[in-house]
C-alpha positions as CSV (number, residue, x, y, z in Angstrom):
1,X,0.0,0.0,0.0
2,X,1.4,3.4,-0.9
3,X,2.2,6.0,1.9
4,X,-0.9,8.1,0.9
5,X,-3.2,5.2,1.4
6,X,-1.5,4.2,4.7
7,X,-1.8,7.8,6.0
8,X,-5.5,7.8,5.0
9,X,-6.0,4.5,6.8
10,X,-4.4,5.9,10.0
11,X,-6.5,9.1,9.8
12,X,-9.7,7.2,9.3
13,X,-8.8,4.7,12.0
14,X,-8.5,7.7,14.3
15,X,-12.0,8.9,13.2
16,X,-13.6,5.6,13.8
17,X,-11.9,5.0,17.1
18,X,-13.4,8.4,18.1
19,X,-16.8,7.3,16.8
20,X,-16.5,4.0,18.7
21,X,-15.9,6.0,21.9
22,X,-18.9,8.0,21.0
23,X,-21.1,5.0,20.6
24,X,-22.6,5.5,24.1
25,X,-23.1,9.2,23.1
26,X,-21.2,10.6,26.1
27,X,-20.9,13.9,24.4
28,X,-24.4,14.0,22.8
29,X,-26.1,15.0,26.1
30,X,-29.8,14.4,26.7
31,X,-32.0,16.9,25.0
32,X,-29.2,18.1,22.7
33,X,-25.8,19.9,22.6
34,X,-25.7,23.7,22.8
35,X,-24.8,25.1,19.4
36,X,-25.2,28.7,20.7
37,X,-26.8,29.6,24.0
38,X,-26.4,33.4,24.1
39,X,-29.4,35.4,25.4
40,X,-29.8,37.2,22.0
41,X,-32.6,36.5,19.6
42,X,-32.0,33.9,16.9
43,X,-33.8,32.7,13.8
44,X,-33.6,30.6,10.7
45,X,-31.5,27.6,11.8
46,X,-30.0,25.7,8.8
47,X,-27.9,22.6,8.8
48,X,-25.8,20.6,6.3
49,X,-23.5,17.6,6.8
50,X,-19.8,18.3,7.3
51,X,-18.9,15.1,5.4
52,X,-17.5,13.5,8.6
53,X,-20.7,12.4,10.4
54,X,-21.1,15.8,12.1
55,X,-22.8,19.0,10.8
56,X,-22.5,22.7,10.2
57,X,-25.3,24.9,11.5
58,X,-26.0,28.5,10.4
59,X,-28.4,31.0,11.7
60,X,-29.2,34.7,12.2
61,X,-28.7,36.4,15.5
62,X,-29.0,40.0,16.9
63,X,-25.9,40.1,19.1
64,X,-25.0,43.6,17.8
65,X,-28.2,45.2,19.0
66,X,-31.2,45.6,16.8
67,X,-29.6,44.2,13.6
68,X,-29.3,40.6,12.5
69,X,-26.0,39.0,11.6
70,X,-25.1,35.6,10.2
71,X,-23.4,33.0,12.4
72,X,-22.3,29.4,12.0
73,X,-21.1,26.5,14.2
74,X,-19.7,23.1,13.5
75,X,-20.6,20.1,15.6
76,X,-18.3,17.0,15.4
77,X,-19.5,13.4,15.1
78,X,-19.1,12.9,18.9
79,X,-21.1,16.1,19.8
80,X,-18.1,18.5,20.4
81,X,-18.7,22.0,19.1
82,X,-15.6,23.1,17.1
83,X,-15.9,26.8,16.3
84,X,-15.9,28.3,19.8
85,X,-18.6,28.0,22.4
86,X,-21.0,30.4,20.5
87,X,-20.0,29.9,16.9
88,X,-18.2,32.2,14.3
89,X,-19.4,35.4,12.6
90,X,-20.0,34.8,8.9
91,X,-21.2,38.4,8.3
92,X,-21.5,41.0,11.0
93,X,-21.9,44.6,9.7
94,X,-24.3,46.0,12.2
95,X,-27.2,46.1,9.6
96,X,-29.7,43.4,8.8
97,X,-28.4,40.2,7.2
98,X,-31.1,37.6,7.3
99,X,-32.6,34.4,5.8
100,X,-29.4,32.3,5.4
101,X,-29.4,29.3,3.1
102,X,-26.5,26.8,3.0
103,X,-25.0,23.8,1.0
104,X,-21.8,21.8,1.7
105,X,-18.8,22.8,-0.2
106,X,-17.6,19.2,-0.6
107,X,-14.4,19.8,1.4
108,X,-15.7,19.8,5.0
109,X,-17.0,23.4,4.8
110,X,-20.1,25.2,3.6
111,X,-21.3,27.9,1.3
112,X,-23.9,30.3,2.8
113,X,-26.1,32.9,1.0
114,X,-28.3,35.5,2.6
115,X,-30.2,38.8,1.9
116,X,-28.2,41.8,3.1
117,X,-29.3,45.4,3.9
118,X,-25.8,47.0,3.9
119,X,-26.6,49.1,0.7
120,X,-30.0,50.4,2.0
121,X,-32.0,47.7,0.3
122,X,-31.8,43.9,0.4
123,X,-29.1,42.5,-1.8
124,X,-27.8,38.9,-2.2
125,X,-24.4,38.0,-0.6
126,X,-22.6,34.7,-0.2
127,X,-19.6,33.4,1.7
128,X,-17.7,30.1,1.8
129,X,-16.3,28.9,5.1
130,X,-13.8,26.1,5.4
131,X,-13.8,23.1,7.8
132,X,-12.2,25.4,10.4
133,X,-14.8,28.2,10.1
134,X,-12.5,30.5,8.2
135,X,-14.1,32.7,5.4
136,X,-12.7,31.9,2.0
137,X,-14.1,34.8,0.0
138,X,-14.4,38.6,0.6
139,X,-14.7,39.7,4.2
140,X,-18.4,39.8,5.1
141,X,-19.3,38.0,1.9
142,X,-19.2,38.4,-1.9
143,X,-22.1,40.2,-3.6
144,X,-24.1,38.2,-6.1
145,X,-26.7,40.8,-6.8
146,X,-26.9,44.5,-5.9
147,X,-29.6,45.7,-8.2
148,X,-31.8,48.6,-7.1
149,X,-34.7,47.6,-4.8
150,X,-34.9,44.5,-2.8
151,X,-33.8,41.0,-3.7
152,X,-34.9,38.1,-1.6
153,X,-32.8,34.9,-1.0
154,X,-34.8,31.8,-1.9
155,X,-32.6,28.8,-2.9
156,X,-29.1,27.5,-3.1
157,X,-27.5,24.3,-4.6
158,X,-24.0,23.0,-5.1
159,X,-22.7,23.5,-8.7
160,X,-20.9,20.1,-8.4
161,X,-17.5,21.8,-8.7
162,X,-17.0,23.3,-5.2
163,X,-19.1,26.4,-5.9
164,X,-22.8,27.1,-5.7
165,X,-25.8,28.5,-7.7
166,X,-28.2,30.8,-5.8
167,X,-31.8,31.6,-6.8
168,X,-33.5,34.9,-5.7
169,X,-36.4,37.1,-6.5
170,X,-35.9,40.7,-7.6
171,X,-38.9,42.4,-6.0
172,X,-37.4,45.8,-6.6
173,X,-37.9,45.3,-10.4
174,X,-40.7,43.4,-12.0
175,X,-40.8,40.6,-9.5
176,X,-38.7,38.3,-11.6
177,X,-36.6,35.3,-10.6
178,X,-32.8,35.2,-11.1
179,X,-30.0,32.8,-10.6
180,X,-26.2,33.4,-10.2
181,X,-23.3,31.0,-10.0
182,X,-20.2,31.5,-8.0
183,X,-17.0,29.3,-8.4
184,X,-15.1,27.6,-5.5
185,X,-12.6,30.5,-5.5
186,X,-15.3,33.1,-5.2
187,X,-15.4,34.2,-8.9
188,X,-18.8,35.2,-10.2
189,X,-19.4,33.1,-13.3
190,X,-22.6,34.4,-14.9
191,X,-23.9,37.8,-16.0
192,X,-23.7,40.7,-13.6
193,X,-26.5,40.6,-11.1
194,X,-27.7,37.2,-12.4
195,X,-29.5,35.4,-15.2
196,X,-33.3,35.8,-15.5
197,X,-35.0,32.4,-15.2
198,X,-38.4,33.8,-15.9
199,X,-38.6,37.5,-16.9
200,X,-42.2,38.2,-17.8
201,X,-44.8,40.9,-17.0
202,X,-46.3,38.4,-14.5
203,X,-45.2,38.2,-10.9
204,X,-42.9,35.3,-10.0
205,X,-41.8,34.1,-6.6
206,X,-40.7,31.3,-4.2
207,X,-38.0,29.8,-6.5
208,X,-36.5,26.5,-5.4
209,X,-33.4,25.1,-7.1
210,X,-31.8,21.8,-7.8
211,X,-28.7,20.6,-9.8
212,X,-29.1,19.6,-13.4
213,X,-26.2,17.1,-13.0
214,X,-24.0,19.2,-15.4
215,X,-22.9,22.2,-13.2
216,X,-26.1,24.1,-14.0
217,X,-29.4,24.2,-12.3
218,X,-33.2,23.6,-12.6
219,X,-35.4,26.1,-10.9
220,X,-39.0,25.6,-10.0
221,X,-41.1,28.7,-9.1
222,X,-44.6,30.1,-8.9
223,X,-45.9,32.4,-11.6
224,X,-49.0,34.6,-11.2
225,X,-50.9,34.3,-14.5
226,X,-54.1,36.3,-14.6
227,X,-54.7,35.9,-10.9
228,X,-53.9,32.2,-10.8
229,X,-50.6,30.9,-9.4
230,X,-49.0,28.2,-11.5
231,X,-45.8,26.2,-10.9
232,X,-43.3,26.4,-13.8
233,X,-39.7,25.4,-14.2
234,X,-36.6,26.4,-16.2
235,X,-33.1,25.1,-16.7
236,X,-29.9,27.2,-16.8
237,X,-26.8,25.4,-18.0
238,X,-23.2,25.6,-16.7
239,X,-22.5,28.7,-18.8
240,X,-25.5,30.6,-17.6
241,X,-27.7,30.0,-20.7
242,X,-31.4,29.4,-20.3
243,X,-32.1,26.0,-22.0
244,X,-35.9,25.8,-21.9
245,X,-38.4,28.4,-23.0
246,X,-37.9,31.9,-21.7
247,X,-41.1,32.0,-19.8
248,X,-40.6,28.6,-18.2
249,X,-42.2,25.2,-18.7
250,X,-45.7,24.8,-17.1
251,X,-45.6,21.8,-14.8
252,X,-49.4,21.7,-14.2
253,X,-52.3,23.0,-16.3
254,X,-55.1,22.2,-13.7
255,X,-57.3,25.0,-12.4
256,X,-57.2,26.0,-8.8
257,X,-53.7,27.2,-8.4
258,X,-50.4,25.7,-7.3
259,X,-48.0,27.1,-4.7
260,X,-44.8,26.4,-2.6
261,X,-42.8,24.2,-5.0
262,X,-39.9,22.0,-3.9
263,X,-37.5,20.4,-6.3
264,X,-34.8,17.8,-6.5
265,X,-32.4,16.5,-9.2
266,X,-33.6,13.1,-10.6
267,X,-30.2,11.8,-11.4
268,X,-30.8,11.8,-15.2
269,X,-30.5,15.5,-16.1
270,X,-34.1,16.4,-15.1
271,X,-35.9,17.2,-11.9
272,X,-38.9,16.1,-9.8
273,X,-41.0,19.0,-8.4
274,X,-43.7,18.8,-5.7
275,X,-46.2,21.5,-4.7
276,X,-49.3,22.3,-2.8
277,X,-52.3,22.1,-5.2
278,X,-55.7,23.9,-4.9
279,X,-57.7,22.1,-7.5
280,X,-59.7,20.2,-4.8
281,X,-59.6,22.8,-2.1
282,X,-58.1,22.6,0.5
283,X,-54.6,21.8,-0.5
284,X,-53.4,18.5,-1.8
285,X,-49.9,17.4,-2.8
286,X,-48.9,16.8,-6.4
287,X,-45.7,16.2,-8.3
288,X,-44.2,16.4,-11.8
289,X,-41.1,15.0,-13.5
290,X,-39.5,17.2,-16.1
291,X,-36.7,15.8,-18.2
292,X,-33.4,17.4,-19.4
293,X,-35.2,18.8,-22.5
294,X,-38.0,20.5,-20.5
295,X,-40.6,17.8,-21.3
296,X,-43.1,16.9,-18.5
297,X,-43.5,13.2,-18.1
298,X,-46.3,12.7,-15.5
299,X,-49.2,14.1,-17.5
300,X,-50.3,17.6,-18.1
301,X,-51.5,18.1,-14.5
302,X,-48.9,16.1,-12.6
303,X,-49.1,12.9,-10.4
304,X,-51.3,12.9,-7.3
305,X,-49.2,12.3,-4.1
306,X,-52.0,12.8,-1.6
307,X,-55.6,13.8,-2.0
308,X,-56.9,12.7,1.4
309,X,-59.5,14.7,3.3
310,X,-58.7,18.2,4.7
311,X,-55.4,20.0,4.0
312,X,-52.0,18.6,3.1
313,X,-49.2,21.2,3.2
314,X,-45.5,22.1,3.7
315,X,-44.3,19.3,1.4
316,X,-40.6,18.2,1.6
317,X,-38.8,16.1,-1.1
318,X,-35.6,14.1,-1.3
319,X,-34.3,11.7,-4.0
320,X,-34.8,7.9,-3.4
321,X,-31.6,7.0,-5.2
322,X,-33.5,5.2,-8.0
323,X,-34.7,8.1,-10.1
324,X,-37.8,8.7,-8.0
325,X,-38.5,10.7,-4.8
326,X,-39.8,10.5,-1.3
327,X,-42.2,13.3,-0.4
328,X,-43.3,14.1,3.2
329,X,-45.9,16.7,4.4
330,X,-48.1,17.9,7.3
331,X,-51.5,16.2,7.0
332,X,-54.8,17.2,8.6
333,X,-56.9,14.2,7.6
334,X,-57.6,13.2,11.2
335,X,-58.5,16.6,12.4
336,X,-55.0,17.5,13.7
337,X,-51.7,17.7,12.0
338,X,-49.7,14.5,11.5
339,X,-46.6,13.7,9.3
340,X,-47.2,11.5,6.2
341,X,-44.9,10.4,3.4
342,X,-45.1,8.8,-0.1
343,X,-42.6,7.5,-2.5
344,X,-43.0,8.0,-6.2
345,X,-41.1,6.1,-8.9
346,X,-39.5,7.5,-12.0
347,X,-42.5,6.1,-13.9
348,X,-44.9,8.3,-11.9
349,X,-46.3,5.3,-10.0
350,X,-46.7,5.8,-6.2
351,X,-45.0,2.9,-4.4
352,X,-46.5,3.1,-0.9
353,X,-50.2,2.9,0.1
354,X,-52.6,5.4,-1.5
355,X,-52.3,8.9,0.1
356,X,-49.1,7.9,1.9
357,X,-47.9,6.2,5.1
358,X,-48.1,7.8,8.6
359,X,-44.6,8.7,9.7
360,X,-46.0,10.0,12.9
361,X,-49.7,9.9,13.9
362,X,-49.2,10.6,17.7
363,X,-51.6,12.7,19.7
364,X,-52.0,16.4,19.0
365,X,-49.9,18.4,16.5
366,X,-46.9,17.3,14.5
367,X,-45.7,20.0,12.0
368,X,-42.7,21.9,10.7
369,X,-41.3,18.7,9.2
370,X,-37.9,18.7,7.5
371,X,-36.3,15.7,5.7
372,X,-33.1,14.5,4.2
373,X,-32.2,11.4,2.2
374,X,-30.6,8.7,4.3
375,X,-28.3,7.4,1.5
376,X,-29.9,4.0,1.4
377,X,-33.1,4.7,-0.5
378,X,-35.0,6.0,2.6
379,X,-35.2,9.2,4.5
380,X,-34.5,10.8,7.9
381,X,-37.1,13.3,9.2
382,X,-37.4,15.8,12.1
383,X,-40.5,17.8,13.2
384,X,-42.0,19.8,16.0
385,X,-44.3,17.7,18.2
386,X,-47.0,18.5,20.7
387,X,-47.9,15.0,21.9
388,X,-46.8,16.0,25.5
389,X,-49.7,18.5,25.6
390,X,-50.0,21.8,27.5
391,X,-48.3,23.7,24.7
392,X,-45.1,21.8,25.3
393,X,-43.6,21.5,21.8
394,X,-40.7,19.1,21.5
395,X,-38.5,17.8,18.7
396,X,-38.8,14.3,17.3
397,X,-36.9,12.4,14.6
398,X,-37.5,9.3,12.5
399,X,-36.0,7.2,9.8
400,X,-38.0,5.3,7.2
401,X,-36.7,2.8,4.7
402,X,-37.2,2.5,0.9
403,X,-40.5,0.6,1.6
404,X,-41.8,3.3,4.0
405,X,-41.3,1.0,7.0
406,X,-40.2,2.7,10.3
407,X,-36.6,1.8,11.2
408,X,-36.6,3.7,14.5
409,X,-39.4,3.7,17.1
410,X,-43.0,3.9,15.8
411,X,-44.0,7.6,15.7
412,X,-40.4,8.7,16.0
413,X,-37.8,9.1,18.7
414,X,-37.5,12.1,20.9
415,X,-34.6,14.4,20.2
416,X,-35.4,17.0,22.8
417,X,-38.1,17.1,25.5
418,X,-36.5,19.9,27.6
419,X,-38.6,22.5,29.3
420,X,-39.8,25.4,27.2
421,X,-40.7,25.2,23.5
422,X,-38.5,23.7,20.8
423,X,-39.3,24.6,17.2
424,X,-38.1,25.1,13.6
425,X,-36.0,22.0,13.3
426,X,-33.5,21.5,10.5
427,X,-32.1,18.0,9.7
428,X,-29.2,16.5,7.8
429,X,-28.2,12.9,7.3
430,X,-25.0,12.0,9.2
431,X,-23.7,9.8,6.4
432,X,-24.2,6.5,8.3
433,X,-28.0,6.3,8.1
434,X,-28.6,8.5,11.2
435,X,-29.3,12.2,11.4
436,X,-28.1,15.5,13.0
437,X,-31.0,17.8,13.9
438,X,-30.8,21.5,15.0
439,X,-33.6,23.6,16.3
440,X,-34.6,26.8,18.2
441,X,-34.9,26.2,21.9
442,X,-36.5,28.3,24.7
443,X,-35.4,26.2,27.7
444,X,-33.4,29.1,29.1
445,X,-36.0,31.8,28.3
446,X,-34.3,32.8,25.1
447,X,-34.2,31.0,21.8
448,X,-30.9,29.2,21.9
449,X,-29.9,26.7,19.3
450,X,-29.3,23.0,20.2
451,X,-28.5,19.9,18.2
452,X,-29.0,16.2,18.6
453,X,-27.6,13.2,16.7
454,X,-30.3,10.6,16.1
455,X,-29.5,6.9,16.2
456,X,-25.9,7.0,14.8
457,X,-25.0,3.6,13.4
458,X,-21.4,3.3,14.5
459,X,-19.3,0.6,12.8
460,X,-17.8,-0.8,16.0
461,X,-16.7,-3.9,14.1
462,X,-14.4,-1.8,11.9
463,X,-10.7,-1.7,13.0
464,X,-9.3,0.3,10.1
465,X,-9.6,0.9,6.4
466,X,-7.6,2.4,3.6
467,X,-8.2,3.6,0.0
468,X,-5.3,4.0,-2.5
469,X,-4.0,3.3,-5.9
470,X,-2.2,0.1,-6.8
471,X,-1.3,-1.0,-10.3
472,X,-3.6,1.5,-12.0
473,X,-6.5,0.3,-10.0
474,X,-8.3,1.6,-6.9
475,X,-7.7,-0.7,-3.9
476,X,-9.8,-0.7,-0.8
477,X,-8.8,-2.7,2.3
478,X,-10.3,-3.0,5.7
479,X,-10.2,-5.1,8.8
480,X,-12.9,-6.1,11.3
481,X,-12.7,-7.2,14.9
482,X,-14.9,-10.2,14.2
483,X,-16.8,-11.7,11.2
484,X,-18.6,-15.0,10.6
485,X,-17.8,-17.2,7.6
486,X,-21.0,-16.0,5.9
487,X,-20.2,-12.3,6.2
488,X,-21.2,-10.3,3.1
489,X,-20.1,-6.9,1.9
490,X,-21.8,-4.4,-0.3
491,X,-19.7,-1.8,-2.2
492,X,-21.1,1.4,-3.8
493,X,-19.2,3.8,-6.0
494,X,-19.9,7.4,-7.1
495,X,-17.9,8.8,-10.0
496,X,-17.8,12.6,-9.4
497,X,-18.6,14.9,-6.5
498,X,-22.3,15.3,-7.5
499,X,-23.0,11.8,-8.7
500,X,-25.1,9.4,-6.7
501,X,-23.7,6.1,-5.3
502,X,-24.4,3.0,-7.3
503,X,-23.9,-0.6,-6.0
504,X,-21.2,-2.6,-7.7
505,X,-22.6,-6.0,-8.6
506,X,-20.5,-9.0,-7.5
507,X,-17.5,-6.9,-6.3
508,X,-15.2,-9.8,-5.7
509,X,-14.1,-9.3,-2.1
510,X,-10.9,-11.0,-1.1
511,X,-10.6,-12.3,2.5
512,X,-7.6,-13.2,4.6
513,X,-8.7,-13.9,8.2
514,X,-10.4,-10.7,9.4
515,X,-8.8,-8.6,6.6
516,X,-10.7,-7.8,3.4
517,X,-9.9,-6.1,0.1
518,X,-11.6,-5.0,-3.1
519,X,-9.8,-3.9,-6.3
520,X,-11.6,-1.7,-8.9
521,X,-9.8,-1.5,-12.3
522,X,-12.7,0.0,-14.1
523,X,-12.1,3.6,-13.1
524,X,-10.5,5.8,-15.8
525,X,-7.5,8.1,-15.0
526,X,-8.8,11.5,-13.8
527,X,-12.2,10.3,-12.6
528,X,-12.7,11.0,-8.8
529,X,-14.2,7.8,-7.3
530,X,-15.7,7.6,-3.9
531,X,-16.7,4.3,-2.3
532,X,-19.1,3.1,0.5
533,X,-18.9,-0.3,2.1
534,X,-21.6,-2.0,4.2
535,X,-21.5,-5.3,5.9
536,X,-24.2,-8.0,6.4
537,X,-23.6,-10.6,9.1
538,X,-26.4,-12.8,10.6
539,X,-28.9,-10.9,8.5
540,X,-27.9,-7.5,10.0
541,X,-26.7,-5.0,7.4
542,X,-24.8,-1.9,8.6
543,X,-22.7,0.8,7.2
544,X,-18.9,0.5,7.6
545,X,-17.1,3.4,5.9
546,X,-17.0,5.9,3.1
547,X,-13.8,7.0,1.4
548,X,-12.6,10.4,0.2
549,X,-12.3,10.7,-3.6
550,X,-9.5,8.6,-5.1
551,X,-8.1,9.8,-8.4
552,X,-5.9,7.6,-10.7
553,X,-3.2,9.9,-12.1
554,X,-3.5,11.3,-15.6
555,X,-2.9,9.0,-18.6
556,X,0.6,7.9,-19.6
557,X,1.7,4.5,-20.7
558,X,1.9,2.5,-17.4
559,X,3.0,-1.1,-16.7
560,X,1.8,-2.2,-13.3
561,X,3.4,-4.7,-10.9
562,X,1.9,-8.1,-11.4
563,X,-0.4,-9.4,-8.7
564,X,0.1,-11.5,-6.8
565,X,3.9,-11.4,-6.6
566,X,5.5,-13.8,-5.8
567,X,3.0,-16.1,-7.3
568,X,2.0,-19.8,-7.9
569,X,0.6,-21.0,-10.2
570,X,-0.6,-17.9,-12.0
571,X,-0.5,-14.1,-11.9
572,X,-2.1,-11.0,-13.6
573,X,-0.3,-8.2,-15.3
574,X,-2.0,-4.9,-15.8
575,X,-1.2,-2.0,-18.0
576,X,-2.7,1.3,-19.2
577,X,-2.7,2.6,-22.8
578,X,-3.1,6.4,-23.2
579,X,-4.2,5.8,-26.8
580,X,-5.1,2.9,-29.1
581,X,-1.9,1.1,-30.2
582,X,-0.3,-2.2,-31.2
583,X,0.8,-3.9,-28.0
584,X,3.2,-6.8,-27.3
585,X,3.6,-8.3,-23.8
586,X,6.3,-10.9,-23.4
587,X,7.8,-13.0,-20.6
588,X,11.6,-13.5,-20.4
589,X,14.0,-15.5,-18.2
590,X,17.1,-13.9,-16.7
591,X,19.2,-15.0,-19.7
592,X,17.0,-13.0,-22.0
593,X,15.2,-15.9,-23.6
594,X,11.5,-15.4,-24.5
595,X,9.4,-17.7,-22.4
596,X,5.9,-16.7,-23.5
597,X,4.1,-14.0,-25.5
598,X,0.9,-13.0,-23.8
599,X,-0.3,-10.2,-26.1
600,X,0.4,-9.3,-29.7
601,X,-2.5,-7.2,-31.0
602,X,-3.9,-3.7,-31.4
603,X,-5.8,-2.6,-28.3
604,X,-8.0,0.3,-27.4
605,X,-7.1,3.1,-25.0
606,X,-7.6,2.3,-21.3
607,X,-6.8,-0.3,-18.7
608,X,-5.9,-3.9,-19.8
609,X,-4.9,-7.1,-18.1
610,X,-3.2,-10.3,-19.2
611,X,-2.8,-13.5,-17.2
612,X,0.2,-15.7,-17.2
613,X,-0.3,-19.3,-16.0
614,X,3.4,-20.0,-15.4
615,X,3.9,-22.0,-18.6
616,X,6.1,-21.4,-21.6
617,X,5.0,-21.1,-25.2
618,X,5.0,-24.9,-25.6
619,X,2.7,-25.4,-22.7
620,X,5.4,-26.7,-20.3
621,X,5.6,-25.4,-16.7
622,X,8.3,-22.9,-16.1
623,X,10.6,-23.5,-13.1
624,X,10.8,-21.4,-10.0
625,X,12.8,-18.2,-10.2
626,X,12.9,-14.6,-11.3
627,X,11.2,-13.6,-14.6
628,X,10.8,-10.3,-16.5
629,X,7.8,-9.1,-18.3
630,X,8.2,-6.5,-21.1
631,X,5.5,-4.2,-22.5
632,X,6.2,-2.7,-26.0
633,X,3.9,0.0,-27.4
634,X,5.2,1.8,-30.4
635,X,8.7,3.0,-29.5
636,X,8.1,2.7,-25.8
637,X,9.2,-0.3,-23.8
638,X,8.6,-0.9,-20.1
639,X,9.9,-3.9,-18.1
640,X,9.3,-5.2,-14.6
641,X,10.4,-8.2,-12.5
642,X,8.3,-11.0,-10.9
643,X,9.0,-14.1,-9.0
644,X,7.5,-17.6,-9.6
645,X,7.6,-19.9,-6.6
646,X,6.8,-23.6,-7.2
């Protein structure tokens, strides 16, 4: 294993030893860890994963008097807060900065956008903070839009390249929706003050944004057409060009009005949008799939998610990892508010019982639901819950699987039941099928912010793991403290920072005692590959680890060391061709005599392998000793040594 891989193994061993120590949640105190507990007013808690099973939380706070500023805090996987006891200032100019939105930056930090009053009207600003809480762009943020009048911050998504795309409404103009892209280094990439997604004489608002899978974005918004609000969508590509019709693609032609859209990337260049629908007053929940060309695929009026009695509202949506989505909402069919959810396939067919499954139907009110994908086809949820009665709102969390079945306790697990009201939860998956939830908390008489990690699945069996490059292939290795003879592993791979993980069929895991390894030779040079490994033993499947991105170096002619070496009776020789060429691969003894010719043909660009069974050209077994294998491609010749042990 190369030094880089060994170093990564040691680093991750440290992380997992720390997580093992946290298995009893000694640091995640009952009713949550204080993210910030000052006596000043706070609002708009937001949360994203930090990529290391912890989270970054952002919020607004009025420490400087009557104005609101932007703050952030990072909480580690074991519950330790890392950026001081009360967080760091993202923007603190003594004027109103409010309504922060946030996405991970893919490197342990986050990108935060907000609406900012420093110029006398609300403008849109953005800042990137690294894993240590240090600002990476202009002090107090980089301006995305400073047009006259107010602009309101509405949506943000990663651009898949370390930057972000922000959606906002220009209410100071004609009430149009704009988007702007900022690169990882803080460079503004699109037209000054943004690109108009829908610039018509009608009023537009509440834009929501998702990736298009190609460094651009798909935006869903509400357009007021002759007094009726309709949901439309448009796509802006990586260069800032609007790809669909200028006025946007209508997602639903039904009467009654649509509002409050939410949107996700569908994994295939398109998006799934859900909304509150007024065709059968009061509101129902509908959804629509729009493909990469702007064509709607679930009928002219969308697919019904829930049309149960009374109102359904505040829909949330996450991808299911299979081209469909999971949608959750607050539901009043029983006369009070409960949390329901439904899964819809890429075909438009609902997969769970009609009108959804009850995530929580406990007594009294459950509302303010938020949701994130769990990375395994299901979802983690958090909500405000009044089941304790007497106006005592608490925070509950839950996880449901791809079939809608509850994985945690029926009706959810309590995250916080402290005195005073808890409200406005925000939730992010912790990367190992659990969740980190943050919320506003009045236990001390002022709205502090606390956080709780829900049901972390800690891989206590894992002793260490490593990811590196050997012989032009990606090699994963790991060791467990115990494993039965029937233990099974599941390997998933994601090629690129914004690509979803896909399971590798029959990965071919090698075992030696309690040590295991997997070799992936299908990754092309330059492709960043991330891996997840899960284990199943005695019918119990659990997450083990996720790697950082591993990148095979850029293409040159490469001859890799044979494996295994020494060997008996056979070995495999790998090599990489930077272009199609005629190839010969020969075996020689120390006297320079040709023993065997394995390859003599024109081959395509890419990784190749040839096996040698330890026999000469006549089919007789070669004796023990040192042999040389020589690769000739054009005028280039590469030679390596190997050892045959009989």
